[in-house]
N, CA, C and O atoms as a CHARMM CRD file, in Angstrom:
* protein
*
  376
    1    1 UNK  N    156.92200 -84.35300  75.09700 PROA 1      0.00000
    2    1 UNK  CA   156.52000 -83.36100  75.98600 PROA 1      0.00000
    3    1 UNK  C    157.94600 -82.59100  76.27700 PROA 1      0.00000
    4    1 UNK  O    159.04500 -83.14400  76.26000 PROA 1      0.00000
    5    2 UNK  N    157.72200 -81.32000  76.52300 PROA 2      0.00000
    6    2 UNK  CA   158.80300 -80.41700  76.85200 PROA 2      0.00000
    7    2 UNK  C    158.88400 -79.99700  78.21900 PROA 2      0.00000
    8    2 UNK  O    157.83900 -80.01800  78.87000 PROA 2      0.00000
    9    3 UNK  N    159.97000 -79.60900  78.78000 PROA 3      0.00000
   10    3 UNK  CA   160.25000 -79.10900  80.10900 PROA 3      0.00000
   11    3 UNK  C    160.02200 -77.50800  80.11300 PROA 3      0.00000
   12    3 UNK  O    160.48600 -76.75500  79.25800 PROA 3      0.00000
   13    4 UNK  N    159.29900 -77.14600  81.12200 PROA 4      0.00000
   14    4 UNK  CA   159.03700 -75.75100  81.29900 PROA 4      0.00000
   15    4 UNK  C    159.25300 -75.19400  82.76700 PROA 4      0.00000
   16    4 UNK  O    159.07800 -75.97600  83.70200 PROA 4      0.00000
   17    5 UNK  N    159.57900 -74.03900  82.98800 PROA 5      0.00000
   18    5 UNK  CA   159.68000 -73.34500  84.21700 PROA 5      0.00000
   19    5 UNK  C    158.50300 -72.46400  84.50100 PROA 5      0.00000
   20    5 UNK  O    158.18000 -71.68100  83.60700 PROA 5      0.00000
   21    6 UNK  N    157.87800 -72.47600  85.51400 PROA 6      0.00000
   22    6 UNK  CA   156.67500 -71.74300  85.75500 PROA 6      0.00000
   23    6 UNK  C    156.89500 -71.04300  87.14000 PROA 6      0.00000
   24    6 UNK  O    156.98200 -71.68200  88.18900 PROA 6      0.00000
   25    7 UNK  N    156.97300 -69.76700  87.06400 PROA 7      0.00000
   26    7 UNK  CA   157.02100 -68.84700  88.21300 PROA 7      0.00000
   27    7 UNK  C    155.63800 -68.17500  88.45000 PROA 7      0.00000
   28    7 UNK  O    155.03100 -67.59600  87.54900 PROA 7      0.00000
   29    8 UNK  N    155.21800 -68.28300  89.62800 PROA 8      0.00000
   30    8 UNK  CA   153.87200 -67.70000  90.03100 PROA 8      0.00000
   31    8 UNK  C    153.94400 -66.76300  91.24500 PROA 8      0.00000
   32    8 UNK  O    154.52300 -67.13900  92.26400 PROA 8      0.00000
   33    9 UNK  N    153.38900 -65.59200  91.16400 PROA 9      0.00000
   34    9 UNK  CA   153.33600 -64.68200  92.20900 PROA 9      0.00000
   35    9 UNK  C    151.77500 -64.75300  92.68200 PROA 9      0.00000
   36    9 UNK  O    150.83800 -64.37300  91.98000 PROA 9      0.00000
   37   10 UNK  N    151.66400 -65.27000  93.90600 PROA 10     0.00000
   38   10 UNK  CA   150.40700 -65.42300  94.68100 PROA 10     0.00000
   39   10 UNK  C    150.03600 -64.34600  95.56500 PROA 10     0.00000
   40   10 UNK  O    150.91500 -63.69300  96.12700 PROA 10     0.00000
   41   11 UNK  N    148.76400 -64.09300  95.74400 PROA 11     0.00000
   42   11 UNK  CA   148.38900 -63.10100  96.75100 PROA 11     0.00000
   43   11 UNK  C    148.71500 -63.60000  98.16900 PROA 11     0.00000
   44   11 UNK  O    148.65600 -64.79500  98.45800 PROA 11     0.00000
   45   12 UNK  N    149.06100 -62.63900  99.04100 PROA 12     0.00000
   46   12 UNK  CA   149.34600 -63.09200 100.41600 PROA 12     0.00000
   47   12 UNK  C    148.34700 -62.29500 101.28500 PROA 12     0.00000
   48   12 UNK  O    147.73100 -61.32400 100.84500 PROA 12     0.00000
   49   13 UNK  N    148.22500 -62.76800 102.55500 PROA 13     0.00000
   50   13 UNK  CA   147.29700 -62.13800 103.44900 PROA 13     0.00000
   51   13 UNK  C    146.09500 -63.03300 103.79800 PROA 13     0.00000
   52   13 UNK  O    146.13800 -64.24500 103.58200 PROA 13     0.00000
   53   14 UNK  N    145.10400 -62.47500 104.29900 PROA 14     0.00000
   54   14 UNK  CA   144.02100 -63.19400 104.93800 PROA 14     0.00000
   55   14 UNK  C    143.19200 -63.91000 104.02800 PROA 14     0.00000
   56   14 UNK  O    142.76400 -65.02500 104.32700 PROA 14     0.00000
   57   15 UNK  N    142.89800 -63.29700 102.81400 PROA 15     0.00000
   58   15 UNK  CA   141.95400 -63.85900 101.76700 PROA 15     0.00000
   59   15 UNK  C    142.76900 -64.71200 100.85200 PROA 15     0.00000
   60   15 UNK  O    142.21000 -65.26200  99.90400 PROA 15     0.00000
   61   16 UNK  N    144.02400 -64.86100 101.05800 PROA 16     0.00000
   62   16 UNK  CA   144.80400 -65.58200  99.98100 PROA 16     0.00000
   63   16 UNK  C    144.69700 -67.12000 100.43000 PROA 16     0.00000
   64   16 UNK  O    144.51900 -67.49100 101.59000 PROA 16     0.00000
   65   17 UNK  N    144.83700 -67.94800  99.30800 PROA 17     0.00000
   66   17 UNK  CA   144.81000 -69.32300  99.45100 PROA 17     0.00000
   67   17 UNK  C    146.28400 -69.76900  99.88600 PROA 17     0.00000
   68   17 UNK  O    147.30200 -69.17800  99.52400 PROA 17     0.00000
   69   18 UNK  N    146.25500 -70.85200 100.68200 PROA 18     0.00000
   70   18 UNK  CA   147.55800 -71.30200 101.16500 PROA 18     0.00000
   71   18 UNK  C    148.50900 -71.86200 100.09900 PROA 18     0.00000
   72   18 UNK  O    148.00800 -72.27800  99.05400 PROA 18     0.00000
   73   19 UNK  N    149.76000 -71.90600 100.26100 PROA 19     0.00000
   74   19 UNK  CA   150.67000 -72.52700  99.18500 PROA 19     0.00000
   75   19 UNK  C    150.41200 -73.86000  99.11000 PROA 19     0.00000
   76   19 UNK  O    150.43300 -74.35800  97.98500 PROA 19     0.00000
   77   20 UNK  N    150.15200 -74.62100 100.13600 PROA 20     0.00000
   78   20 UNK  CA   149.87100 -76.04900  99.92900 PROA 20     0.00000
   79   20 UNK  C    148.57900 -76.35500  99.19300 PROA 20     0.00000
   80   20 UNK  O    148.56500 -77.23900  98.33700 PROA 20     0.00000
   81   21 UNK  N    147.60800 -75.72800  99.46400 PROA 21     0.00000
   82   21 UNK  CA   146.23800 -75.78200  98.80800 PROA 21     0.00000
   83   21 UNK  C    146.53800 -75.33100  97.41500 PROA 21     0.00000
   84   21 UNK  O    146.02800 -76.12500  96.62300 PROA 21     0.00000
   85   22 UNK  N    147.17400 -74.35500  96.81200 PROA 22     0.00000
   86   22 UNK  CA   147.40300 -73.88400  95.65700 PROA 22     0.00000
   87   22 UNK  C    148.14100 -75.00700  94.85200 PROA 22     0.00000
   88   22 UNK  O    147.77800 -75.35200  93.72700 PROA 22     0.00000
   89   23 UNK  N    149.22300 -75.55800  95.52700 PROA 23     0.00000
   90   23 UNK  CA   149.97800 -76.65700  94.95100 PROA 23     0.00000
   91   23 UNK  C    149.10700 -77.81900  94.53400 PROA 23     0.00000
   92   23 UNK  O    149.24800 -78.36300  93.43800 PROA 23     0.00000
   93   24 UNK  N    148.17300 -78.20500  95.45500 PROA 24     0.00000
   94   24 UNK  CA   147.24000 -79.28300  95.00500 PROA 24     0.00000
   95   24 UNK  C    146.33300 -78.88500  93.79400 PROA 24     0.00000
   96   24 UNK  O    145.97200 -79.73300  92.97900 PROA 24     0.00000
   97   25 UNK  N    146.00300 -77.66200  93.70700 PROA 25     0.00000
   98   25 UNK  CA   145.16500 -77.17300  92.53000 PROA 25     0.00000
   99   25 UNK  C    145.99000 -77.22500  91.37800 PROA 25     0.00000
  100   25 UNK  O    145.55100 -77.67400  90.31900 PROA 25     0.00000
  101   26 UNK  N    147.21700 -76.77900  91.50400 PROA 26     0.00000
  102   26 UNK  CA   148.18200 -76.70500  90.23800 PROA 26     0.00000
  103   26 UNK  C    148.42300 -78.19300  89.88100 PROA 26     0.00000
  104   26 UNK  O    148.34000 -78.48300  88.68800 PROA 26     0.00000
  105   27 UNK  N    148.69200 -79.10400  90.71400 PROA 27     0.00000
  106   27 UNK  CA   148.83500 -80.56200  90.30200 PROA 27     0.00000
  107   27 UNK  C    147.67600 -81.00100  89.47500 PROA 27     0.00000
  108   27 UNK  O    147.86700 -81.53600  88.38300 PROA 27     0.00000
  109   28 UNK  N    146.46400 -80.79300  89.95900 PROA 28     0.00000
  110   28 UNK  CA   145.23600 -81.19100  89.25200 PROA 28     0.00000
  111   28 UNK  C    145.16100 -80.63400  87.94500 PROA 28     0.00000
  112   28 UNK  O    144.85100 -81.33100  86.97800 PROA 28     0.00000
  113   29 UNK  N    145.47300 -79.20000  87.83800 PROA 29     0.00000
  114   29 UNK  CA   145.42000 -78.57000  86.58300 PROA 29     0.00000
  115   29 UNK  C    146.44500 -78.95800  85.48400 PROA 29     0.00000
  116   29 UNK  O    146.16900 -79.02900  84.28600 PROA 29     0.00000
  117   30 UNK  N    147.64700 -79.19800  86.02800 PROA 30     0.00000
  118   30 UNK  CA   148.64500 -79.73900  85.12500 PROA 30     0.00000
  119   30 UNK  C    148.43700 -81.06000  84.60200 PROA 30     0.00000
  120   30 UNK  O    148.76900 -81.33500  83.44900 PROA 30     0.00000
  121   31 UNK  N    147.89900 -81.91200  85.39100 PROA 31     0.00000
  122   31 UNK  CA   147.51900 -83.31000  84.94600 PROA 31     0.00000
  123   31 UNK  C    146.36800 -83.31100  83.96300 PROA 31     0.00000
  124   31 UNK  O    146.34400 -84.04600  82.97600 PROA 31     0.00000
  125   32 UNK  N    145.28100 -82.33000  84.32800 PROA 32     0.00000
  126   32 UNK  CA   144.32700 -82.08000  83.29100 PROA 32     0.00000
  127   32 UNK  C    144.54900 -81.78200  81.86800 PROA 32     0.00000
  128   32 UNK  O    143.85000 -82.19700  80.94300 PROA 32     0.00000
  129   33 UNK  N    145.68700 -80.95000  81.76600 PROA 33     0.00000
  130   33 UNK  CA   146.06400 -80.64600  80.53400 PROA 33     0.00000
  131   33 UNK  C    147.06200 -81.66900  79.83500 PROA 33     0.00000
  132   33 UNK  O    147.46500 -81.52600  78.68100 PROA 33     0.00000
  133   34 UNK  N    147.39400 -82.66500  80.63600 PROA 34     0.00000
  134   34 UNK  CA   148.33200 -83.74300  80.05400 PROA 34     0.00000
  135   34 UNK  C    149.62100 -83.76500  80.48100 PROA 34     0.00000
  136   34 UNK  O    150.43800 -84.51400  79.94500 PROA 34     0.00000
  137   35 UNK  N    149.97100 -82.88500  81.56600 PROA 35     0.00000
  138   35 UNK  CA   151.38100 -82.88100  81.90000 PROA 35     0.00000
  139   35 UNK  C    151.82000 -83.43500  83.18800 PROA 35     0.00000
  140   35 UNK  O    151.05100 -84.13600  83.84700 PROA 35     0.00000
  141   36 UNK  N    152.92700 -83.18200  83.55900 PROA 36     0.00000
  142   36 UNK  CA   153.51400 -83.66800  85.01300 PROA 36     0.00000
  143   36 UNK  C    154.09800 -82.62400  85.77600 PROA 36     0.00000
  144   36 UNK  O    154.86800 -81.82100  85.24800 PROA 36     0.00000
  145   37 UNK  N    153.79200 -82.57100  86.98100 PROA 37     0.00000
  146   37 UNK  CA   154.35400 -81.61500  87.94000 PROA 37     0.00000
  147   37 UNK  C    155.72600 -82.04400  88.35100 PROA 37     0.00000
  148   37 UNK  O    155.87500 -83.17300  88.81900 PROA 37     0.00000
  149   38 UNK  N    156.69800 -81.26500  88.21800 PROA 38     0.00000
  150   38 UNK  CA   157.96900 -81.68300  88.83600 PROA 38     0.00000
  151   38 UNK  C    158.29700 -80.99300  90.10400 PROA 38     0.00000
  152   38 UNK  O    157.44800 -80.82600  90.97900 PROA 38     0.00000
  153   39 UNK  N    159.46500 -80.60900  90.20400 PROA 39     0.00000
  154   39 UNK  CA   160.12000 -80.03200  91.43700 PROA 39     0.00000
  155   39 UNK  C    159.49000 -78.50900  91.66900 PROA 39     0.00000
  156   39 UNK  O    159.47200 -77.63300  90.80500 PROA 39     0.00000
  157   40 UNK  N    158.96800 -78.38200  93.05400 PROA 40     0.00000
  158   40 UNK  CA   158.49600 -77.15500  93.39800 PROA 40     0.00000
  159   40 UNK  C    159.34100 -76.40700  94.47400 PROA 40     0.00000
  160   40 UNK  O    159.63400 -76.91300  95.55800 PROA 40     0.00000
  161   41 UNK  N    159.71700 -75.10700  94.06000 PROA 41     0.00000
  162   41 UNK  CA   160.54100 -74.30700  95.03600 PROA 41     0.00000
  163   41 UNK  C    159.82100 -73.11600  95.56800 PROA 41     0.00000
  164   41 UNK  O    159.54000 -72.18100  94.81800 PROA 41     0.00000
  165   42 UNK  N    159.52200 -73.11300  96.79300 PROA 42     0.00000
  166   42 UNK  CA   158.83200 -71.85600  97.32200 PROA 42     0.00000
  167   42 UNK  C    160.01200 -70.85100  97.64700 PROA 42     0.00000
  168   42 UNK  O    160.98500 -71.15400  98.33800 PROA 42     0.00000
  169   43 UNK  N    159.80800 -69.67200  97.08700 PROA 43     0.00000
  170   43 UNK  CA   160.74300 -68.62900  97.17600 PROA 43     0.00000
  171   43 UNK  C    160.44000 -67.62300  98.39600 PROA 43     0.00000
  172   43 UNK  O    161.20100 -66.71100  98.71900 PROA 43     0.00000
  173   44 UNK  N    159.25200 -67.91300  99.00900 PROA 44     0.00000
  174   44 UNK  CA   158.80000 -67.12300 100.17200 PROA 44     0.00000
  175   44 UNK  C    158.14100 -65.84200  99.84100 PROA 44     0.00000
  176   44 UNK  O    158.08900 -65.44200  98.67800 PROA 44     0.00000
  177   45 UNK  N    157.65600 -65.21600 100.79800 PROA 45     0.00000
  178   45 UNK  CA   157.01300 -63.81900 100.82200 PROA 45     0.00000
  179   45 UNK  C    158.05900 -62.91900 100.47400 PROA 45     0.00000
  180   45 UNK  O    159.16500 -63.04900 100.99900 PROA 45     0.00000
  181   46 UNK  N    157.79900 -61.90700  99.53900 PROA 46     0.00000
  182   46 UNK  CA   158.78400 -60.91600  99.14800 PROA 46     0.00000
  183   46 UNK  C    157.96800 -59.62800  98.89500 PROA 46     0.00000
  184   46 UNK  O    156.83700 -59.66600  98.41000 PROA 46     0.00000
  185   47 UNK  N    158.61000 -58.46400  99.25400 PROA 47     0.00000
  186   47 UNK  CA   158.22300 -57.17600  98.92600 PROA 47     0.00000
  187   47 UNK  C    158.18300 -56.93200  97.39500 PROA 47     0.00000
  188   47 UNK  O    159.14700 -57.29800  96.72400 PROA 47     0.00000
  189   48 UNK  N    157.21000 -56.38400  96.85900 PROA 48     0.00000
  190   48 UNK  CA   157.11100 -56.19600  95.49100 PROA 48     0.00000
  191   48 UNK  C    157.63000 -54.66400  95.34000 PROA 48     0.00000
  192   48 UNK  O    157.57900 -53.83700  96.25100 PROA 48     0.00000
  193   49 UNK  N    158.13200 -54.42700  94.05600 PROA 49     0.00000
  194   49 UNK  CA   158.62900 -53.06900  93.68500 PROA 49     0.00000
  195   49 UNK  C    157.53700 -52.20100  93.52100 PROA 49     0.00000
  196   49 UNK  O    157.77600 -51.00500  93.68200 PROA 49     0.00000
  197   50 UNK  N    156.28200 -52.56900  93.20900 PROA 50     0.00000
  198   50 UNK  CA   155.10900 -51.75500  92.97800 PROA 50     0.00000
  199   50 UNK  C    153.86400 -52.55700  93.30500 PROA 50     0.00000
  200   50 UNK  O    153.94500 -53.77100  93.11800 PROA 50     0.00000
  201   51 UNK  N    152.69900 -52.05200  93.77400 PROA 51     0.00000
  202   51 UNK  CA   151.74100 -52.79200  94.08400 PROA 51     0.00000
  203   51 UNK  C    150.92100 -53.32500  92.81500 PROA 51     0.00000
  204   51 UNK  O    150.77000 -52.70100  91.76500 PROA 51     0.00000
  205   52 UNK  N    150.45200 -54.51700  93.09300 PROA 52     0.00000
  206   52 UNK  CA   149.54000 -55.22400  91.98300 PROA 52     0.00000
  207   52 UNK  C    148.33200 -55.54200  92.69600 PROA 52     0.00000
  208   52 UNK  O    148.35500 -56.20000  93.73600 PROA 52     0.00000
  209   53 UNK  N    147.16700 -55.05200  92.11900 PROA 53     0.00000
  210   53 UNK  CA   145.92500 -55.28200  92.83200 PROA 53     0.00000
  211   53 UNK  C    145.82600 -54.90800  94.14900 PROA 53     0.00000
  212   53 UNK  O    145.09700 -55.57200  94.88500 PROA 53     0.00000
  213   54 UNK  N    146.52400 -53.81400  94.64600 PROA 54     0.00000
  214   54 UNK  CA   146.53000 -53.38100  96.01500 PROA 54     0.00000
  215   54 UNK  C    147.49200 -54.20100  97.00600 PROA 54     0.00000
  216   54 UNK  O    147.56500 -53.95500  98.21000 PROA 54     0.00000
  217   55 UNK  N    148.18200 -55.14900  96.38800 PROA 55     0.00000
  218   55 UNK  CA   149.10800 -55.85800  97.19900 PROA 55     0.00000
  219   55 UNK  C    150.62300 -55.41100  97.09300 PROA 55     0.00000
  220   55 UNK  O    151.19000 -55.18800  96.02300 PROA 55     0.00000
  221   56 UNK  N    151.16400 -55.31800  98.26500 PROA 56     0.00000
  222   56 UNK  CA   152.53900 -54.86000  98.23600 PROA 56     0.00000
  223   56 UNK  C    153.42000 -55.95600  98.50900 PROA 56     0.00000
  224   56 UNK  O    154.61700 -55.79100  98.27600 PROA 56     0.00000
  225   57 UNK  N    153.00700 -57.07200  98.97600 PROA 57     0.00000
  226   57 UNK  CA   153.66100 -58.26300  99.28100 PROA 57     0.00000
  227   57 UNK  C    153.02000 -59.47600  98.60600 PROA 57     0.00000
  228   57 UNK  O    151.81100 -59.48600  98.37600 PROA 57     0.00000
  229   58 UNK  N    153.81400 -60.49200  98.28800 PROA 58     0.00000
  230   58 UNK  CA   153.27700 -61.61800  97.52300 PROA 58     0.00000
  231   58 UNK  C    154.15600 -62.80700  97.85100 PROA 58     0.00000
  232   58 UNK  O    155.28800 -62.64100  98.30500 PROA 58     0.00000
  233   59 UNK  N    153.55600 -64.21000  97.58600 PROA 59     0.00000
  234   59 UNK  CA   154.29600 -65.31300  97.75500 PROA 59     0.00000
  235   59 UNK  C    154.79300 -65.72600  96.38300 PROA 59     0.00000
  236   59 UNK  O    154.02400 -65.78600  95.42400 PROA 59     0.00000
  237   60 UNK  N    156.16200 -66.02900  96.28900 PROA 60     0.00000
  238   60 UNK  CA   156.82700 -66.36500  95.00200 PROA 60     0.00000
  239   60 UNK  C    156.91400 -67.90400  95.07100 PROA 60     0.00000
  240   60 UNK  O    157.33000 -68.43900  96.09900 PROA 60     0.00000
  241   61 UNK  N    156.51900 -68.65300  93.96300 PROA 61     0.00000
  242   61 UNK  CA   156.69300 -70.08000  93.91400 PROA 61     0.00000
  243   61 UNK  C    157.12500 -70.47000  92.51900 PROA 61     0.00000
  244   61 UNK  O    156.58600 -69.93400  91.55100 PROA 61     0.00000
  245   62 UNK  N    158.04600 -71.35200  92.37300 PROA 62     0.00000
  246   62 UNK  CA   158.56400 -71.92300  90.98400 PROA 62     0.00000
  247   62 UNK  C    158.27700 -73.34800  90.80900 PROA 62     0.00000
  248   62 UNK  O    158.40000 -74.08000  91.79100 PROA 62     0.00000
  249   63 UNK  N    157.94600 -73.78900  89.79300 PROA 63     0.00000
  250   63 UNK  CA   157.63200 -75.16200  89.42100 PROA 63     0.00000
  251   63 UNK  C    158.41900 -75.57600  88.28600 PROA 63     0.00000
  252   63 UNK  O    158.75000 -74.70600  87.48100 PROA 63     0.00000
  253   64 UNK  N    158.76300 -76.74900  88.10400 PROA 64     0.00000
  254   64 UNK  CA   159.32400 -77.41900  86.77400 PROA 64     0.00000
  255   64 UNK  C    158.18100 -78.29800  86.44100 PROA 64     0.00000
  256   64 UNK  O    157.65700 -79.07300  87.24200 PROA 64     0.00000
  257   65 UNK  N    157.85400 -78.14100  85.29600 PROA 65     0.00000
  258   65 UNK  CA   156.74200 -78.88700  84.66300 PROA 65     0.00000
  259   65 UNK  C    157.13100 -79.59100  83.22900 PROA 65     0.00000
  260   65 UNK  O    157.96100 -79.11700  82.45300 PROA 65     0.00000
  261   66 UNK  N    156.52200 -80.59200  83.04700 PROA 66     0.00000
  262   66 UNK  CA   156.50600 -81.34400  81.71700 PROA 66     0.00000
  263   66 UNK  C    154.98200 -81.24400  81.13300 PROA 66     0.00000
  264   66 UNK  O    153.96800 -81.67600  81.68300 PROA 66     0.00000
  265   67 UNK  N    155.07700 -80.56700  79.88300 PROA 67     0.00000
  266   67 UNK  CA   153.82300 -80.24900  79.21100 PROA 67     0.00000
  267   67 UNK  C    153.77900 -80.57900  77.73200 PROA 67     0.00000
  268   67 UNK  O    154.75400 -80.33000  77.02200 PROA 67     0.00000
  269   68 UNK  N    152.78300 -81.08000  77.29500 PROA 68     0.00000
  270   68 UNK  CA   152.67400 -81.25300  75.74000 PROA 68     0.00000
  271   68 UNK  C    152.41200 -79.81700  75.24000 PROA 68     0.00000
  272   68 UNK  O    151.79200 -78.99800  75.91800 PROA 68     0.00000
  273   69 UNK  N    152.86600 -79.58200  74.13900 PROA 69     0.00000
  274   69 UNK  CA   152.66900 -78.27000  73.38200 PROA 69     0.00000
  275   69 UNK  C    151.17600 -77.77600  73.52000 PROA 69     0.00000
  276   69 UNK  O    150.92200 -76.59900  73.78000 PROA 69     0.00000
  277   70 UNK  N    150.21600 -78.71900  73.33600 PROA 70     0.00000
  278   70 UNK  CA   148.81100 -78.31100  73.35000 PROA 70     0.00000
  279   70 UNK  C    148.34800 -77.81900  74.72400 PROA 70     0.00000
  280   70 UNK  O    147.36300 -77.08600  74.81000 PROA 70     0.00000
  281   71 UNK  N    149.11600 -78.25000  75.91100 PROA 71     0.00000
  282   71 UNK  CA   148.64400 -77.92100  77.24300 PROA 71     0.00000
  283   71 UNK  C    149.29700 -76.62500  77.61500 PROA 71     0.00000
  284   71 UNK  O    148.85100 -76.09100  78.63100 PROA 71     0.00000
  285   72 UNK  N    150.19800 -76.06500  77.03000 PROA 72     0.00000
  286   72 UNK  CA   150.70900 -74.84700  77.44100 PROA 72     0.00000
  287   72 UNK  C    149.81100 -73.64200  77.37600 PROA 72     0.00000
  288   72 UNK  O    149.77700 -72.82500  78.29600 PROA 72     0.00000
  289   73 UNK  N    149.02600 -73.52400  76.20000 PROA 73     0.00000
  290   73 UNK  CA   147.99000 -72.40500  76.14000 PROA 73     0.00000
  291   73 UNK  C    146.95900 -72.65100  77.11300 PROA 73     0.00000
  292   73 UNK  O    146.58300 -71.69200  77.78600 PROA 73     0.00000
  293   74 UNK  N    146.42900 -73.80700  77.29800 PROA 74     0.00000
  294   74 UNK  CA   145.43500 -74.17700  78.27900 PROA 74     0.00000
  295   74 UNK  C    145.85500 -73.79200  79.70400 PROA 74     0.00000
  296   74 UNK  O    145.08400 -73.14400  80.41100 PROA 74     0.00000
  297   75 UNK  N    147.16900 -74.21100  80.17400 PROA 75     0.00000
  298   75 UNK  CA   147.55200 -73.84600  81.42400 PROA 75     0.00000
  299   75 UNK  C    147.77300 -72.28300  81.65800 PROA 75     0.00000
  300   75 UNK  O    147.54400 -71.72900  82.73300 PROA 75     0.00000
  301   76 UNK  N    148.21800 -71.68300  80.58500 PROA 76     0.00000
  302   76 UNK  CA   148.31100 -70.11500  80.55500 PROA 76     0.00000
  303   76 UNK  C    146.98800 -69.47800  80.84000 PROA 76     0.00000
  304   76 UNK  O    146.88900 -68.56600  81.66200 PROA 76     0.00000
  305   77 UNK  N    145.90400 -69.98100  80.12300 PROA 77     0.00000
  306   77 UNK  CA   144.69900 -69.42500  80.22500 PROA 77     0.00000
  307   77 UNK  C    144.10400 -69.60500  81.64600 PROA 77     0.00000
  308   77 UNK  O    143.52800 -68.65200  82.17300 PROA 77     0.00000
  309   78 UNK  N    144.22400 -70.79400  82.28200 PROA 78     0.00000
  310   78 UNK  CA   143.71200 -71.05400  83.46200 PROA 78     0.00000
  311   78 UNK  C    144.38600 -70.14500  84.53800 PROA 78     0.00000
  312   78 UNK  O    143.73700 -69.61800  85.44200 PROA 78     0.00000
  313   79 UNK  N    145.68900 -70.00300  84.38500 PROA 79     0.00000
  314   79 UNK  CA   146.39600 -69.21200  85.40500 PROA 79     0.00000
  315   79 UNK  C    146.06100 -67.80100  85.27400 PROA 79     0.00000
  316   79 UNK  O    146.01800 -67.11700  86.29600 PROA 79     0.00000
  317   80 UNK  N    145.80500 -67.25500  84.07000 PROA 80     0.00000
  318   80 UNK  CA   145.14500 -65.85100  83.79200 PROA 80     0.00000
  319   80 UNK  C    143.92000 -65.52400  84.52400 PROA 80     0.00000
  320   80 UNK  O    143.74300 -64.42400  85.04800 PROA 80     0.00000
  321   81 UNK  N    143.00900 -66.56000  84.56100 PROA 81     0.00000
  322   81 UNK  CA   141.88800 -66.16900  85.29700 PROA 81     0.00000
  323   81 UNK  C    141.71500 -66.48700  86.72800 PROA 81     0.00000
  324   81 UNK  O    140.69300 -66.25000  87.37100 PROA 81     0.00000
  325   82 UNK  N    142.87300 -67.08500  87.21600 PROA 82     0.00000
  326   82 UNK  CA   142.80100 -67.47700  88.68300 PROA 82     0.00000
  327   82 UNK  C    142.97100 -66.21900  89.51100 PROA 82     0.00000
  328   82 UNK  O    143.92800 -65.48500  89.26600 PROA 82     0.00000
  329   83 UNK  N    142.08500 -65.90800  90.50300 PROA 83     0.00000
  330   83 UNK  CA   142.04900 -64.79800  91.28500 PROA 83     0.00000
  331   83 UNK  C    143.16300 -64.73800  92.24900 PROA 83     0.00000
  332   83 UNK  O    143.51200 -63.65900  92.72800 PROA 83     0.00000
  333   84 UNK  N    143.73900 -65.85600  92.55500 PROA 84     0.00000
  334   84 UNK  CA   144.89300 -65.96900  93.60400 PROA 84     0.00000
  335   84 UNK  C    146.34600 -65.71000  92.97400 PROA 84     0.00000
  336   84 UNK  O    147.36800 -65.52300  93.63500 PROA 84     0.00000
  337   85 UNK  N    146.25100 -65.73300  91.58300 PROA 85     0.00000
  338   85 UNK  CA   147.71900 -65.40800  90.86200 PROA 85     0.00000
  339   85 UNK  C    147.70100 -63.87800  90.40700 PROA 85     0.00000
  340   85 UNK  O    146.88300 -63.38100  89.63300 PROA 85     0.00000
  341   86 UNK  N    148.70600 -63.26500  91.00300 PROA 86     0.00000
  342   86 UNK  CA   148.86300 -61.86800  90.71000 PROA 86     0.00000
  343   86 UNK  C    149.61900 -61.77100  89.24500 PROA 86     0.00000
  344   86 UNK  O    149.30200 -60.91900  88.41500 PROA 86     0.00000
  345   87 UNK  N    150.60100 -62.69600  89.04500 PROA 87     0.00000
  346   87 UNK  CA   151.26400 -62.67200  87.94700 PROA 87     0.00000
  347   87 UNK  C    151.92600 -64.07700  87.66000 PROA 87     0.00000
  348   87 UNK  O    152.16700 -64.84100  88.59400 PROA 87     0.00000
  349   88 UNK  N    152.19100 -64.37800  86.45800 PROA 88     0.00000
  350   88 UNK  CA   152.99200 -65.73000  86.23200 PROA 88     0.00000
  351   88 UNK  C    153.69300 -65.74200  84.97000 PROA 88     0.00000
  352   88 UNK  O    153.33600 -65.03100  84.03100 PROA 88     0.00000
  353   89 UNK  N    154.75200 -66.58300  84.91400 PROA 89     0.00000
  354   89 UNK  CA   155.66800 -66.60600  83.81800 PROA 89     0.00000
  355   89 UNK  C    155.92300 -68.09600  83.47600 PROA 89     0.00000
  356   89 UNK  O    156.39200 -68.81900  84.35500 PROA 89     0.00000
  357   90 UNK  N    155.66800 -68.54600  82.37300 PROA 90     0.00000
  358   90 UNK  CA   155.86200 -69.76800  81.81300 PROA 90     0.00000
  359   90 UNK  C    156.86300 -69.83500  80.64700 PROA 90     0.00000
  360   90 UNK  O    156.52500 -69.37600  79.55600 PROA 90     0.00000
  361   91 UNK  N    158.03800 -70.36500  80.81700 PROA 91     0.00000
  362   91 UNK  CA   159.08600 -70.45800  79.92300 PROA 91     0.00000
  363   91 UNK  C    159.60100 -71.79500  79.67000 PROA 91     0.00000
  364   91 UNK  O    159.74900 -72.56800  80.61700 PROA 91     0.00000
  365   92 UNK  N    159.93300 -72.19500  78.28300 PROA 92     0.00000
  366   92 UNK  CA   160.43200 -73.42800  77.95900 PROA 92     0.00000
  367   92 UNK  C    161.92100 -73.43300  78.58300 PROA 92     0.00000
  368   92 UNK  O    162.64900 -72.44000  78.58000 PROA 92     0.00000
  369   93 UNK  N    162.26400 -74.66400  79.10800 PROA 93     0.00000
  370   93 UNK  CA   163.67600 -74.69000  79.58500 PROA 93     0.00000
  371   93 UNK  C    164.58700 -75.35600  78.57900 PROA 93     0.00000
  372   93 UNK  O    165.75700 -74.98200  78.49400 PROA 93     0.00000
  373   94 UNK  N    164.15000 -76.25000  77.87200 PROA 94     0.00000
  374   94 UNK  CA   165.08800 -76.79300  76.79500 PROA 94     0.00000
  375   94 UNK  C    164.25400 -77.22300  75.54000 PROA 94     0.00000
  376   94 UNK  O    164.82100 -77.68900  74.55200 PROA 94     0.00000
């Protein structure tokens, strides 16, 4: 398994899921693809440079993950279709 950094930009506002609830969903998703969820860093709500889906502010969160190579594509697809995720970036650490 390799170590990855995952940065997620989540919707903020009334209709958005809370960071804790999304963290629980992420843990289940990572375990389902055969990985381990590591350190989570909440970077807080930030003003974005441009609107994404009508949102001008978003919650930024970063995770360290251990994933098998087969789980990377599965996780990427699940994040791509999640309506609470505005953008995500998954990069290999080492």
